DSSP file (Angstrom, degrees, kcal/mol; ACC not computed):
  #  RESIDUE AA STRUCTURE BP1 BP2  ACC     N-H-->O    O-->H-N    N-H-->O    O-->H-N    TCO  KAPPA ALPHA  PHI   PSI    X-CA   Y-CA   Z-CA
    1    1 A X              0   0    0      0, 0.0     2,-0.3     0, 0.0    52,-0.2   0.000 360.0 360.0 360.0 148.9   -8.1   12.9  -16.3
    2    2 A X  E     -A   52   0A   0     50,-2.0    50,-2.7     0, 0.0     2,-0.3  -0.954 360.0 -95.0-149.8 161.6   -6.3   13.1  -19.7
    3    3 A X  E     -A   51   0A   0     -2,-0.3    48,-0.3    48,-0.2     2,-0.1  -0.681  47.2-118.8 -84.7 138.3   -3.0   12.3  -21.2
    4    4 A X        -     0   0    0     46,-2.3    46,-0.4    -2,-0.3     2,-0.2  -0.424  23.8-152.4 -76.2 150.5   -0.7   15.3  -21.3
    5    5 A X    >   -     0   0    0     -2,-0.1     3,-2.6    44,-0.1     4,-0.2  -0.715  36.6 -97.3-116.2 168.6    0.6   16.8  -24.5
    6    6 A X  G >  S+     0   0    0      1,-0.3     3,-1.1    -2,-0.2     4,-0.2   0.742 122.2  66.1 -57.7 -22.7    3.8   18.7  -25.2
    7    7 A X  G 3  S+     0   0    0      1,-0.2     3,-0.3     2,-0.1    -1,-0.3   0.605  92.0  62.6 -70.8 -14.5    1.7   21.9  -24.8
    8    8 A X  G <> S+     0   0    0     -3,-2.6     4,-3.2     1,-0.2     3,-0.4   0.426  70.3 104.8 -87.8  -3.4    1.2   21.1  -21.2
    9    9 A X  H <> S+     0   0    0     -3,-1.1     4,-2.1     1,-0.3    -1,-0.2   0.835  81.0  45.0 -54.7 -41.5    4.8   21.3  -20.3
   10   10 A X  H  > S+     0   0    0     -3,-0.3     4,-1.6     2,-0.2    -1,-0.3   0.881 114.0  50.7 -67.7 -39.3    4.5   24.7  -18.5
   11   11 A X  H  > S+     0   0    0     -3,-0.4     4,-2.2    -4,-0.2    -2,-0.2   0.916 112.3  46.2 -67.4 -43.5    1.5   23.6  -16.7
   12   12 A X  H  X S+     0   0    0     -4,-3.2     4,-2.7     1,-0.2    -2,-0.2   0.885 108.9  54.1 -69.0 -34.9    3.1   20.4  -15.5
   13   13 A X  H  X S+     0   0    0     -4,-2.1     4,-2.1    -5,-0.3    -1,-0.2   0.875 110.8  47.6 -65.1 -35.6    6.3   22.1  -14.4
   14   14 A X  H  X S+     0   0    0     -4,-1.6     4,-2.2     2,-0.2    -2,-0.2   0.882 111.3  50.0 -74.9 -35.2    4.2   24.5  -12.2
   15   15 A X  H  X S+     0   0    0     -4,-2.2     4,-2.9     1,-0.2     5,-0.3   0.923 111.8  49.7 -66.9 -42.2    2.2   21.6  -10.7
   16   16 A X  H  X S+     0   0    0     -4,-2.7     4,-2.1     1,-0.2    -2,-0.2   0.934 111.4  46.6 -59.8 -43.1    5.4   19.8   -9.9
   17   17 A X  H  X S+     0   0    0     -4,-2.1     4,-0.6     1,-0.2    -1,-0.2   0.920 115.9  45.3 -64.5 -42.0    7.1   22.7   -8.3
   18   18 A X  H  < S+     0   0    0     -4,-2.2     3,-0.5     1,-0.2     4,-0.3   0.891 113.0  49.7 -69.1 -37.7    4.0   23.5   -6.2
   19   19 A X  H  < S+     0   0    0     -4,-2.9     3,-0.4     1,-0.2    -1,-0.2   0.845 115.8  42.0 -64.8 -37.1    3.3   20.0   -5.2
   20   20 A X  H >< S+     0   0    0     -4,-2.1     3,-2.2    -5,-0.3     4,-0.3   0.457  84.9  97.4 -93.6  -0.3    6.9   19.3   -4.1
   21   21 A X  G >< S+     0   0    0     -4,-0.6     3,-1.4    -3,-0.5    -1,-0.2   0.798  73.0  66.4 -58.9 -30.9    7.4   22.6   -2.3
   22   22 A X  G 3  S+     0   0    0     -3,-0.4    -1,-0.3    -4,-0.3    -2,-0.1   0.708  97.8  55.1 -60.2 -22.6    6.6   21.1    1.0
   23   23 A X  G X> S+     0   0    0     -3,-2.2     3,-2.2     2,-0.1     4,-1.0   0.444  74.6 124.3-100.1   3.4    9.7   19.0    0.7
   24   24 A X  T <4 S+     0   0    0     -3,-1.4    -3,-0.0    -4,-0.3     6,-0.0  -0.444  87.9   5.5 -57.9 127.8   12.1   22.0    0.2
   25   25 A X  T 34 S+     0   0    0      2,-0.2    -1,-0.3    -2,-0.2    -2,-0.1   0.476 116.1  85.5  75.7   4.6   14.8   21.8    2.9
   26   26 A X  T <4 S+     0   0    0     -3,-2.2     2,-0.4     1,-0.1    -2,-0.2   0.626  80.9  59.6-110.3 -17.2   13.4   18.4    4.1
   27   27 A X  S  < S-     0   0    0     -4,-1.0     2,-0.4     4,-0.0    -2,-0.2  -0.881  75.4-124.4-118.6 143.6   15.3   16.0    1.7
   28   28 A X  S    S+     0   0    0     -2,-0.4     2,-0.2     1,-0.2    87,-0.1  -0.944 103.1  28.5-132.4 115.9   18.8   15.3    1.1
   29   29 A X  S    S-     0   0    0     -2,-0.4    -1,-0.2     1,-0.1     3,-0.1   0.513 113.8-108.3 -75.6 162.9   19.8   15.6   -1.7
   30   30 A X        -     0   0    0     -2,-0.2     2,-0.1     1,-0.1    -2,-0.1  -0.175  41.1 -93.9 -55.1 150.2   17.0   18.3   -2.5
   31   31 A X    >   -     0   0    0     -8,-0.2     3,-0.8   -11,-0.1     4,-0.2  -0.477  21.9-140.5 -64.8 141.5   14.2   17.1   -4.8
   32   32 A X  G >  S+     0   0    0      1,-0.2     3,-1.5     2,-0.2    -1,-0.1   0.559  90.8  86.7 -74.5 -10.2   14.8   17.8   -8.4
   33   33 A X  G >  S+     0   0    0      1,-0.3     3,-1.6     2,-0.2    -1,-0.2   0.835  78.3  65.5 -56.3 -33.2   11.1   18.7   -8.7
   34   34 A X  G <  S+     0   0    0     -3,-0.8    -1,-0.3     1,-0.3    -2,-0.2   0.766 104.2  45.7 -68.0 -22.2   12.0   22.2   -7.7
   35   35 A X  G <  S+     0   0    0     -3,-1.5     2,-1.2    -4,-0.2    -1,-0.3   0.194  74.5 130.7-102.8  16.6   14.1   22.6  -10.9
   36   36 A X    <   -     0   0    0     -3,-1.6   -19,-0.2   -23,-0.2     2,-0.1  -0.585  36.2-178.3 -76.6 101.6   11.5   21.2  -13.4
   37   37 A X     >  -     0   0    0     -2,-1.2     4,-2.4     1,-0.1     5,-0.2  -0.427  43.9-101.9 -85.8 170.2   11.4   23.9  -16.1
   38   38 A X  H  > S+     0   0    0      2,-0.2     4,-2.1     1,-0.2     5,-0.1   0.889 125.1  53.2 -61.5 -41.1    9.1   23.7  -19.2
   39   39 A X  H  > S+     0   0    0      2,-0.2     4,-1.9     1,-0.2    -1,-0.2   0.901 109.1  48.8 -64.7 -40.1   12.2   22.6  -21.2
   40   40 A X  H  > S+     0   0    0      1,-0.2     4,-2.3     2,-0.2    -2,-0.2   0.955 111.8  48.9 -59.3 -51.0   12.9   19.7  -18.8
   41   41 A X  H  X S+     0   0    0     -4,-2.4     4,-2.0     1,-0.2    -2,-0.2   0.842 106.4  55.4 -60.4 -34.8    9.4   18.6  -18.8
   42   42 A X  H  X S+     0   0    0     -4,-2.1     4,-1.5     1,-0.2    -1,-0.2   0.931 108.2  49.5 -59.9 -42.7    9.2   18.6  -22.5
   43   43 A X  H  X S+     0   0    0     -4,-1.9     4,-1.2     1,-0.2    -2,-0.2   0.918 110.1  50.6 -62.5 -43.1   12.1   16.3  -22.6
   44   44 A X  H  < S+     0   0    0     -4,-2.3     4,-0.3     1,-0.2    -1,-0.2   0.844 107.5  54.0 -65.7 -31.2   10.5   14.0  -20.0
   45   45 A X  H >< S+     0   0    0     -4,-2.0     3,-0.7     1,-0.2    -1,-0.2   0.833 106.0  52.8 -73.6 -29.8    7.3   13.9  -22.1
   46   46 A X  H 3< S+     0   0    0     -4,-1.5    -1,-0.2     1,-0.2    -2,-0.2   0.781 105.0  55.8 -67.6 -26.0    9.3   12.8  -25.1
   47   47 A X  T 3< S-     0   0    0     -4,-1.2    20,-0.3    -5,-0.1    -1,-0.2   0.475 138.3 -41.1 -83.8  -3.9   10.8   10.0  -23.0
   48   48 A X  S <  S-     0   0    0     -3,-0.7     2,-0.3    -4,-0.3    18,-0.2  -0.515  79.3-100.4 179.6-106.7    7.3    8.6  -22.1
   49   49 A X  E     - B   0  65A   0     16,-1.8    16,-2.0    -5,-0.2     2,-0.3  -0.966  20.1-127.8 178.8-167.6    4.3   10.6  -21.2
   50   50 A X  E     - B   0  64A   0    -46,-0.4   -46,-2.3    -2,-0.3     2,-0.3  -0.971   8.6-137.0-160.2 160.0    2.2   12.0  -18.3
   51   51 A X  E     -AB   3  63A   0     12,-2.1    12,-1.7    -2,-0.3     2,-0.4  -0.949  17.8-158.9-121.1 147.9   -1.3   12.1  -17.2
   52   52 A X  E     -AB   2  62A   0    -50,-2.7   -50,-2.0    -2,-0.3     2,-0.5  -0.982   7.7-149.4-127.6 133.9   -3.0   15.2  -15.7
   53   53 A X  E     + B   0  61A   0      8,-2.7     7,-3.0    -2,-0.4     8,-1.4  -0.925  26.4 172.6-104.5 131.8   -6.1   15.6  -13.6
   54   54 A X  E     - B   0  59A   0     -2,-0.5     2,-0.3     5,-0.3     5,-0.2  -0.894  20.3-166.1-132.2 158.7   -8.0   18.7  -14.0
   55   55 A X  E >  S- B   0  58A   0      3,-1.9     3,-1.7    -2,-0.3    -2,-0.0  -0.934  80.8  -8.7-147.4 124.4  -11.3   20.2  -12.9
   56   56 A X  T 3  S-     0   0    0     -2,-0.3     3,-0.1     1,-0.3    -1,-0.0   0.870 130.2 -56.8  59.0  37.8  -13.0   23.3  -14.4
   57   57 A X  T 3  S+     0   0    0      1,-0.2     2,-0.4     0, 0.0    -1,-0.3   0.484 113.1 120.0  75.1   2.0   -9.7   23.8  -16.4
   58   58 A X  E <   -B   55   0A   0     -3,-1.7    -3,-1.9     2,-0.0    -1,-0.2  -0.848  64.4-123.8-103.9 130.1   -7.6   23.9  -13.4
   59   59 A X  E     +B   54   0A   0     -2,-0.4    -5,-0.3    -5,-0.2     3,-0.1  -0.516  30.7 170.7 -73.1 141.3   -4.8   21.3  -12.8
   60   60 A X  E     -     0   0A   0     -7,-3.0    20,-3.0     1,-0.4     2,-0.3   0.599  60.4 -20.1-117.7 -27.6   -4.9   19.3   -9.7
   61   61 A X  E     -BC  53  79A   0     -8,-1.4    -8,-2.7    18,-0.3    -1,-0.4  -0.986  51.9-162.3-168.6 172.5   -2.2   16.7  -10.1
   62   62 A X  E     -BC  52  78A   0     16,-2.7    16,-2.9    -2,-0.3     2,-0.3  -0.945   4.1-161.8-151.9 170.5    0.0   14.7  -12.6
   63   63 A X  E     -B   51   0A   0    -12,-1.7   -12,-2.1    -2,-0.3     2,-0.3  -0.938  11.5-147.3-154.3 141.8    2.1   11.8  -13.0
   64   64 A X  E     -BC  50  75A   0     11,-2.9    11,-3.0    -2,-0.3     2,-0.3  -0.770  10.8-164.7-104.8 158.6    4.8   10.9  -15.5
   65   65 A X  E     -BC  49  74A   0    -16,-2.0   -16,-1.8    -2,-0.3     2,-0.5  -0.998   6.3-165.4-144.8 141.1    5.7    7.5  -16.9
   66   66 A X  E     - C   0  73A   0      7,-2.6     7,-2.7    -2,-0.3     2,-0.2  -0.942  19.3-136.1-125.7 112.3    8.6    6.1  -18.8
   67   67 A X  E     - C   0  72A   0     -2,-0.5     5,-0.2   -20,-0.3     2,-0.2  -0.483  27.9-175.8 -68.2 130.8    8.5    2.8  -20.6
   68   68 A X        -     0   0    0      3,-3.2     3,-0.2    -2,-0.2    -1,-0.0  -0.601  42.4 -86.6-115.8 178.6   11.7    0.7  -20.0
   69   69 A X  S    S+     0   0    0      1,-0.2     3,-0.1    -2,-0.2    -2,-0.0   0.897 121.7   9.2 -57.9 -42.3   12.8   -2.6  -21.4
   70   70 A X  S    S+     0   0    0     35,-0.1    36,-0.3     1,-0.0     2,-0.3   0.243 132.5  17.1-127.5  14.4   11.1   -4.8  -18.8
   71   71 A X  S    S-     0   0    0     -3,-0.2    -3,-3.2    34,-0.1     2,-0.4  -0.963  70.6-108.2-165.3 177.5    8.9   -2.4  -16.9
   72   72 A X  E     -Cd  67 108A   0     35,-1.8    37,-2.4    -2,-0.3     2,-0.7  -0.988  31.4-138.7-119.4 133.8    7.2    1.1  -16.9
   73   73 A X  E     -Cd  66 109A   0     -7,-2.7    -7,-2.6    -2,-0.4     2,-0.5  -0.844   9.1-147.8 -97.1 121.8    8.7    3.6  -14.5
   74   74 A X  E     -C   65   0A   0     35,-3.0    37,-0.5    -2,-0.7     2,-0.4  -0.772  25.5-173.6 -83.9 123.6    6.2    5.7  -12.7
   75   75 A X  E     -C   64   0A   0    -11,-3.0   -11,-2.9    -2,-0.5    35,-0.0  -0.960  45.2  -1.9-129.8 136.7    7.6    9.2  -12.0
   76   76 A X  E     -     0   0A   0     -2,-0.4     2,-0.5   -13,-0.2    -1,-0.2   0.900  58.3-167.4  56.8  52.0    6.7   12.3  -10.1
   77   77 A X  E     +     0   0A   0    -14,-0.2     2,-0.4    -3,-0.1   -14,-0.2  -0.624  21.3 173.4 -69.0 122.7    3.3   11.5   -8.8
   78   78 A X  E     +C   62   0A   0    -16,-2.9   -16,-2.7    -2,-0.5     2,-0.4  -0.998  21.9 177.7-139.3 130.8    2.2   14.9   -7.7
   79   79 A X  E     -C   61   0A   0     -2,-0.4   -18,-0.3   -18,-0.3     2,-0.1  -0.995  38.4-113.3-129.4 135.6   -1.2   16.4   -6.3
   80   80 A X    >   -     0   0    0    -20,-3.0     3,-2.4    -2,-0.4     4,-0.2  -0.423  29.9-114.6 -68.2 141.1   -1.4   19.9   -5.4
   81   81 A X  G >  S+     0   0    0      1,-0.3     3,-1.3   -63,-0.2    -1,-0.1   0.800 112.5  60.4 -47.7 -40.6   -2.0   20.3   -1.6
   82   82 A X  G 3  S+     0   0    0      1,-0.3    -1,-0.3     3,-0.0    -2,-0.0   0.658 110.1  42.3 -64.8 -17.5   -5.5   21.8   -1.9
   83   83 A X  G X  S+     0   0    0     -3,-2.4     3,-0.6   -23,-0.2     5,-0.4   0.117  84.9 122.1-118.3  18.7   -6.7   18.6   -3.7
   84   84 A X  T <   +     0   0    0     -3,-1.3    -3,-0.0     1,-0.2    -4,-0.0  -0.421  61.9  39.9 -77.0 153.6   -5.1   16.0   -1.5
   85   85 A X  T 3  S+     0   0    0     -2,-0.1    -1,-0.2     1,-0.0    -4,-0.0   0.596  87.0  98.2  83.2   8.4   -7.2   13.4    0.2
   86   86 A X  S <  S-     0   0    0     -3,-0.6    -2,-0.1     0, 0.0    -1,-0.0   0.363 100.5 -99.9-111.4   2.7   -9.6   12.9   -2.8
   87   87 A X  S  > S+     0   0    0      3,-0.0     4,-2.1     4,-0.0     5,-0.2   0.552  82.7 129.4  92.3   4.9   -8.2    9.8   -4.4
   88   88 A X  H  > S+     0   0    0     -5,-0.4     4,-2.9     1,-0.2     5,-0.2   0.922  70.3  51.8 -63.4 -43.1   -6.3   11.6   -7.1
   89   89 A X  H  > S+     0   0    0      1,-0.2     4,-2.5     2,-0.2    -1,-0.2   0.883 109.1  50.6 -61.1 -37.6   -3.0    9.9   -6.5
   90   90 A X  H  > S+     0   0    0      2,-0.2     4,-2.7     1,-0.2    -1,-0.2   0.925 111.5  49.3 -68.9 -43.4   -4.7    6.5   -6.7
   91   91 A X  H  X S+     0   0    0     -4,-2.1     4,-1.7     1,-0.2    -2,-0.2   0.902 112.6  46.7 -56.5 -42.8   -6.4    7.6  -10.1
   92   92 A X  H  X S+     0   0    0     -4,-2.9     4,-1.7     2,-0.2    -1,-0.2   0.904 111.4  51.1 -71.4 -37.8   -3.2    8.8  -11.5
   93   93 A X  H  X S+     0   0    0     -4,-2.5     4,-3.0    -5,-0.2    -2,-0.2   0.938 110.4  50.6 -55.9 -47.7   -1.4    5.6  -10.3
   94   94 A X  H  X S+     0   0    0     -4,-2.7     4,-2.7     1,-0.2    -1,-0.2   0.841 104.7  56.8 -66.9 -31.6   -4.1    3.4  -12.0
   95   95 A X  H  X S+     0   0    0     -4,-1.7     4,-2.3    -5,-0.2    -1,-0.2   0.930 108.9  46.6 -69.0 -38.4   -3.7    5.3  -15.3
   96   96 A X  H  X S+     0   0    0     -4,-1.7     4,-2.9     2,-0.2    -2,-0.2   0.938 111.7  51.0 -61.9 -48.0    0.0    4.5  -15.3
   97   97 A X  H  X S+     0   0    0     -4,-3.0     4,-2.0     2,-0.2    -2,-0.2   0.918 110.8  48.5 -55.9 -42.9   -0.8    0.9  -14.5
   98   98 A X  H  X S+     0   0    0     -4,-2.7     4,-2.5     1,-0.2    -1,-0.2   0.923 111.5  49.2 -64.3 -40.5   -3.3    0.7  -17.3
   99   99 A X  H  X S+     0   0    0     -4,-2.3     4,-2.2     1,-0.2    -2,-0.2   0.924 106.6  57.1 -63.3 -40.2   -0.9    2.2  -19.8
  100  100 A X  H  <>S+     0   0    0     -4,-2.9     5,-2.5     1,-0.2    -1,-0.2   0.912 108.8  45.6 -55.1 -45.9    1.7   -0.2  -18.6
  101  101 A X  H ><5S+     0   0    0     -4,-2.0     3,-2.5     1,-0.2    -1,-0.2   0.945 109.4  54.8 -59.1 -48.1   -0.7   -3.1  -19.6
  102  102 A X  H 3<5S+     0   0    0     -4,-2.5    -2,-0.2     1,-0.3    -1,-0.2   0.833 106.3  52.1 -54.3 -37.0   -1.5   -1.4  -22.9
  103  103 A X  T 3<5S-     0   0    0     -4,-2.2    -1,-0.3    -5,-0.2    -2,-0.2   0.445 121.6-108.8 -80.6  -2.2    2.3   -1.3  -23.6
  104  104 A X  T < 5S+     0   0    0     -3,-2.5     2,-0.2     1,-0.3    -3,-0.2   0.600  75.3 133.0  83.6  11.1    2.6   -5.1  -22.9
  105  105 A X      < -     0   0    0     -5,-2.5    -1,-0.3    -6,-0.2   -34,-0.1  -0.596  43.1-163.8 -91.5 156.8    4.4   -4.7  -19.7
  106  106 A X        +     0   0    0    -36,-0.3    45,-3.2    -2,-0.2     2,-0.4   0.341  67.5  62.4-121.0   5.7    3.6   -6.5  -16.4
  107  107 A X  E     - E   0 150A   0     43,-0.2   -35,-1.8    44,-0.1     2,-0.4  -0.984  53.3-165.9-136.8 144.1    5.6   -4.4  -14.0
  108  108 A X  E     -dE  72 149A   0     41,-2.3    41,-2.3    -2,-0.4     2,-0.3  -0.980  12.9-170.0-123.6 140.7    5.6   -0.9  -12.7
  109  109 A X  E     +dE  73 148A   0    -37,-2.4   -35,-3.0    -2,-0.4     2,-0.3  -0.931   8.1 170.3-124.9 153.7    8.5    0.6  -10.8
  110  110 A X  E     - E   0 147A   0     37,-2.0    37,-3.4    -2,-0.3     2,-0.3  -0.983  24.6-124.6-157.3 162.7    8.9    3.8   -8.9
  111  111 A X  E     - E   0 146A   0    -37,-0.5     2,-0.3    -2,-0.3    35,-0.2  -0.829  21.4-178.4-109.6 143.7   11.3    5.5   -6.4
  112  112 A X  E     - E   0 145A   0     33,-2.2    33,-3.2    -2,-0.3    -2,-0.0  -0.985  32.1-108.5-142.5 141.5   10.6    6.9   -3.0
  113  113 A X  E >   - E   0 144A   0     -2,-0.3     3,-1.1    31,-0.2    31,-0.3  -0.318  20.0-129.6 -67.4 143.5   12.9    8.6   -0.8
  114  114 A X  T 3  S+     0   0    0     29,-1.7    -1,-0.1     1,-0.3    30,-0.1   0.827 107.5  60.2 -60.2 -33.6   14.0    6.8    2.4
  115  115 A X  T 3  S+     0   0    0     28,-0.4     2,-1.3     1,-0.2    -1,-0.3   0.686  89.5  76.4 -70.0 -17.9   13.1    9.8    4.5
  116  116 A X    X>  +     0   0    0     -3,-1.1     4,-1.2     1,-0.2     3,-1.2  -0.461  55.1 160.2 -93.3  64.5    9.4    9.7    3.3
  117  117 A X  H 3>  +     0   0    0     -2,-1.3     4,-1.7     1,-0.3     3,-0.3   0.845  68.4  58.5 -61.5 -37.1    8.2    6.7    5.4
  118  118 A X  H 3> S+     0   0    0      1,-0.2     4,-1.7    -3,-0.2    -1,-0.3   0.810 103.7  54.4 -63.9 -28.3    4.6    7.5    5.2
  119  119 A X  H <> S+     0   0    0     -3,-1.2     4,-2.5     2,-0.2    -1,-0.2   0.857 102.0  57.1 -69.0 -36.6    4.9    7.2    1.4
  120  120 A X  H  X S+     0   0    0     -4,-1.2     4,-2.5    -3,-0.3    -2,-0.2   0.947 109.1  46.9 -57.1 -51.6    6.5    3.7    1.8
  121  121 A X  H  X S+     0   0    0     -4,-1.7     4,-2.4     1,-0.2    -1,-0.2   0.906 110.6  50.8 -59.5 -44.2    3.4    2.6    3.6
  122  122 A X  H  X S+     0   0    0     -4,-1.7     4,-0.7     1,-0.2    -1,-0.2   0.912 111.8  47.2 -62.5 -44.2    0.9    4.2    1.2
  123  123 A X  H ><>S+     0   0    0     -4,-2.5     5,-2.4     2,-0.2     3,-0.7   0.881 109.2  54.3 -64.7 -39.5    2.7    2.5   -1.8
  124  124 A X  H ><5S+     0   0    0     -4,-2.5     3,-2.1     1,-0.3    -2,-0.2   0.930 104.5  55.3 -61.7 -42.0    2.7   -0.9    0.0
  125  125 A X  H 3<5S+     0   0    0     -4,-2.4    -1,-0.3     1,-0.3    -2,-0.2   0.752 105.0  53.8 -63.7 -18.9   -1.0   -0.5    0.5
  126  126 A X  T <<5S-     0   0    0     -3,-0.7    -1,-0.3    -4,-0.7    -2,-0.2   0.409 130.2 -94.9 -90.8  -1.6   -1.3   -0.2   -3.2
  127  127 A X  T < 5S+     0   0    0     -3,-2.1     2,-0.3     1,-0.3    23,-0.3   0.507  78.4 140.0 102.7   2.3    0.6   -3.4   -3.9
  128  128 A X      < -     0   0    0     -5,-2.4    -1,-0.3    21,-0.1     2,-0.3  -0.650  28.6-173.8 -80.4 130.6    4.1   -1.9   -4.3
  129  129 A X  E     -F  148   0A   0     19,-2.7    19,-2.9    -2,-0.3    -5,-0.0  -0.852  35.0 -76.9-125.0 159.7    7.0   -4.0   -2.7
  130  130 A X  E     +F  147   0A   0     -2,-0.3    17,-0.2    17,-0.2     3,-0.1  -0.267  46.1 163.4 -51.0 131.9   10.7   -3.5   -2.2
  131  131 A X  E     -     0   0A   0     15,-2.5     2,-0.3     1,-0.4    16,-0.2   0.613  61.0 -39.8-116.0 -43.2   12.8   -4.1   -5.3
  132  132 A X  E     -F  146   0A   0     14,-1.6    14,-3.9     2,-0.0    -1,-0.4  -0.973  52.7-100.2-175.7 165.9   16.1   -2.4   -4.4
  133  133 A X  E     -F  145   0A   0     -2,-0.3     2,-0.3    12,-0.2    12,-0.2  -0.644  33.1-157.6 -94.9 160.6   17.8    0.5   -2.9
  134  134 A X  E     -F  144   0A   0     10,-3.0     9,-2.7    -2,-0.3    10,-2.1  -0.970   5.1-148.6-138.2 153.1   19.1    3.3   -4.8
  135  135 A X        -     0   0    0     -2,-0.3     7,-0.1     7,-0.3     3,-0.1  -0.985  17.9-127.1-136.1 120.1   21.7    6.0   -4.2
  136  136 A X    >   -     0   0    0     -2,-0.4     3,-1.8     5,-0.2     5,-0.1  -0.281  48.3 -85.1 -62.4 146.6   21.8    9.6   -5.5
  137  137 A X  T 3  S+     0   0    0      1,-0.3    -1,-0.2     3,-0.0     3,-0.1  -0.277 116.9  25.4 -57.8 137.0   25.0   10.6   -7.3
  138  138 A X  T 3  S+     0   0    0      1,-0.3     2,-0.4    -3,-0.1    -1,-0.3   0.502  97.7 109.7  87.6   0.8   27.6   11.8   -4.7
  139  139 A X    <   -     0   0    0     -3,-1.8    -1,-0.3     1,-0.1     4,-0.1  -0.893  57.3-152.8-115.0 146.5   26.2    9.9   -1.8
  140  140 A X  S    S+     0   0    0     -2,-0.4     2,-0.3    -3,-0.1    -1,-0.1   0.702  77.6  38.9 -88.2 -22.1   27.8    6.9   -0.2
  141  141 A X  S    S-     0   0    0      1,-0.1    -5,-0.2    -5,-0.1    -2,-0.0  -0.827 101.0 -68.8-129.7 165.1   24.7    5.2    1.1
  142  142 A X        +     0   0    0     -2,-0.3    -7,-0.3    -7,-0.1    -1,-0.1  -0.126  37.3 177.7 -54.8 147.4   21.2    4.6   -0.2
  143  143 A X        +     0   0    0     -9,-2.7   -29,-1.7     1,-0.3   -28,-0.4   0.392  65.0  18.5-125.8 -12.0   18.9    7.6   -0.4
  144  144 A X  E     -EF 113 134A   0    -10,-2.1   -10,-3.0   -31,-0.3     2,-0.3  -0.998  65.4-122.8-159.4 161.1   15.8    6.0   -1.9
  145  145 A X  E     -EF 112 133A   0    -33,-3.2   -33,-2.2    -2,-0.3     2,-0.5  -0.791  15.9-141.8-102.6 147.8   13.9    2.7   -2.4
  146  146 A X  E     -EF 111 132A   0    -14,-3.9   -15,-2.5    -2,-0.3   -14,-1.6  -0.956  24.4-166.2-101.8 128.0   12.8    1.3   -5.8
  147  147 A X  E     -EF 110 130A   0    -37,-3.4   -37,-2.0    -2,-0.5     2,-0.4  -0.843   2.0-162.8-109.1 151.3    9.4   -0.3   -5.4
  148  148 A X  E     -EF 109 129A   0    -19,-2.9   -19,-2.7    -2,-0.3     2,-0.4  -0.994  10.2-162.2-139.8 146.8    7.7   -2.6   -7.9
  149  149 A X  E     -E  108   0A   0    -41,-2.3   -41,-2.3    -2,-0.4     2,-0.5  -0.996  15.5-142.9-126.7 124.4    4.2   -3.9   -8.5
  150  150 A X  E      E  107   0A   0     -2,-0.4   -43,-0.2   -23,-0.3   -44,-0.0  -0.764 360.0 360.0 -80.3 123.8    3.5   -6.9  -10.6
  151  151 A X              0   0    0    -45,-3.2   -44,-0.1    -2,-0.5    -1,-0.1   0.434 360.0 360.0 -91.2 360.0    0.4   -6.4  -12.6
């Protein structure tokens, strides 16, 4: 695992699109991961950073993080389908949690779609608990949960 650089923007955008492809047509609103261009990822890297897991020079997964006033936001945890079930998500999450501590914060937050109930359980098993509901623009009722972990 390593910290991503601005030169990784193309690679990261490709990993995000491939990892989130299984959700195409399953989420309302659709995941914005499908629209992550190199330019968008470059902006997101400037707003925080990312970690990438590779083996033999091939990307397997990534996660973004964004420091906020009172927490770090863990964003777009993504592992390519061929590499799932190997603990990479947990490694990536722990990297963000370690960075959170390095930055002097004690809380990590993330968002997960209401529809992805198996994800809710997995995050709960990692110590993340309900913080609040969130609603995408243009929707009248909540579409996602915000989860938080105190470190």
